[in-house]
C-alpha positions as CSV (number, residue, x, y, z in Angstrom):
1,M,135.2,160.3,117.4
2,T,133.6,160.0,120.8
3,Q,130.5,162.0,121.6
4,Y,128.4,162.5,124.8
5,I,125.9,164.9,126.1
6,A,127.8,167.3,128.5
7,H,124.9,169.4,129.9
8,I,121.2,169.7,129.8
9,A,119.7,173.1,130.4
10,L,117.0,173.3,133.1
11,L,115.0,176.5,133.2
12,V,114.7,177.9,136.8
13,E,113.2,181.0,138.4
14,D,116.0,181.5,140.8
15,Y,119.5,180.2,140.8
16,D,120.0,180.1,144.6
17,H,116.6,178.4,145.3
18,A,117.4,175.8,142.6
19,I,120.9,175.1,144.0
20,A,119.5,174.7,147.5
21,F,116.8,172.2,146.3
22,Y,119.1,170.1,144.3
23,T,122.1,170.1,146.7
24,Q,120.2,169.9,150.0
25,K,117.1,167.9,149.1
26,L,118.5,165.6,146.4
27,G,122.2,165.5,147.5
28,F,123.5,166.7,144.2
29,D,127.0,168.3,144.0
30,L,127.4,172.0,142.9
31,I,130.0,171.7,140.2
32,E,130.4,175.2,139.2
33,D,128.7,178.6,139.9
34,T,130.3,181.4,137.9
35,K,129.0,184.9,137.5
36,L,128.8,185.8,133.8
37,D,127.3,189.2,134.1
38,E,124.9,191.2,136.3
39,F,122.0,188.7,135.7
40,K,123.5,185.5,134.3
41,R,125.4,182.7,136.0
42,W,126.9,179.5,134.7
43,V,125.6,177.0,137.3
44,L,126.3,173.2,136.9
45,I,125.0,170.5,139.2
46,A,125.1,166.8,139.1
47,P,124.3,163.7,141.1
48,K,127.2,162.6,143.4
49,N,129.9,160.7,141.4
50,A,128.3,161.6,138.0
51,K,131.0,161.5,135.3
52,E,129.5,163.0,132.2
53,C,126.1,164.7,131.9
54,K,125.5,167.6,134.2
55,I,122.5,169.9,134.6
56,L,122.9,173.6,133.7
57,L,120.6,175.7,135.8
58,A,119.5,178.4,133.4
59,K,117.5,181.2,134.9
60,A,114.6,182.2,132.6
61,S,115.5,185.6,131.1
62,N,112.2,186.6,129.5
63,E,108.5,185.9,129.7
64,E,108.6,183.3,126.9
65,Q,111.2,181.3,128.9
66,K,109.4,181.8,132.2
67,K,106.2,180.1,130.7
68,F,108.2,176.8,130.5
69,I,109.7,176.7,134.0
70,G,108.5,173.4,135.5
71,N,107.1,172.1,132.2
72,Q,109.9,171.8,129.8
73,S,108.6,168.4,128.6
74,G,104.9,169.1,128.3
75,G,104.0,167.3,131.5
76,R,105.9,164.1,130.8
77,V,108.7,162.8,132.9
78,F,111.7,165.0,132.0
79,M,114.7,163.6,133.8
80,F,115.6,160.0,134.7
81,L,117.8,159.6,137.9
82,Y,119.3,156.1,138.2
83,T,120.3,154.8,141.6
84,D,122.0,151.8,143.0
85,N,120.0,152.1,146.3
86,F,116.3,152.8,145.7
87,E,115.2,152.6,149.3
88,R,117.9,155.0,150.5
89,D,116.9,157.6,147.9
90,Y,113.2,157.1,148.4
91,Q,113.6,157.7,152.1
92,N,115.7,160.8,151.4
93,L,112.9,162.2,149.2
94,I,110.4,161.6,152.0
95,V,112.7,163.1,154.7
96,N,113.2,166.2,152.6
97,E,109.5,166.5,151.8
98,V,110.0,166.2,148.0
99,K,106.6,165.7,146.3
100,I,106.1,162.1,145.2
101,I,103.8,162.0,142.2
102,R,103.7,158.2,141.7
103,E,104.5,155.9,144.6
104,P,107.2,153.2,144.1
105,K,106.4,150.3,142.0
106,V,108.3,147.4,140.5
107,E,108.4,147.2,136.7
108,S,110.1,144.8,134.4
109,Y,113.1,147.2,134.2
110,G,113.4,147.8,137.9
111,K,112.0,149.9,140.9
112,V,110.6,153.3,139.8
113,L,108.8,156.3,141.3
114,V,108.0,159.7,140.0
115,F,108.8,162.9,141.9
116,A,108.5,166.6,141.2
117,D,111.4,169.1,141.6
118,L,110.8,172.5,143.2
119,Y,109.2,173.9,139.9
120,G,107.1,170.8,139.0
121,N,109.4,169.1,136.5
122,L,108.8,165.3,136.7
123,W,111.6,162.9,137.5
124,D,111.8,159.1,137.5
125,L,113.9,157.7,140.2
126,I,115.0,154.2,139.0
127,E,116.9,151.4,140.4
128,P,117.4,149.2,137.3
129,V,117.2,145.4,137.3
130,R,120.6,143.8,137.8
131,S,121.4,143.2,134.1
132,E,120.7,146.8,133.2
133,A,122.5,148.1,136.4
134,K,125.7,146.4,135.3
135,R,125.7,148.6,132.1
136,K,124.8,151.8,133.8
137,F,126.9,151.8,137.0
């Protein structure tokens, strides 16, 4: 039996603002946007050429959920975005005025920086060292 994680839910305040941020500022693809009822939509996004895991943009539907928008991981980095071209993606973040939390640095596992999405969730942008890159790309 083969298993994989298909989707990760990300709480958002507004579907359209979140779609705009991820597609226009990060260059993700909008995979699906289906209206389920008057208030709820099934919205999937993913980095270009992603094959498996996608992000489900889930609009917070009550006050309890709204408290966690932008802080689903208790202030830790929540998502890890691997790239095959760190400089290109770093420049894209700067051009699109995405908030950089920790400037680029070289670690034993590769180049990394931390940025925040439109709600404050923390992301690592990582270009792994070659041996790890071969396994991931």
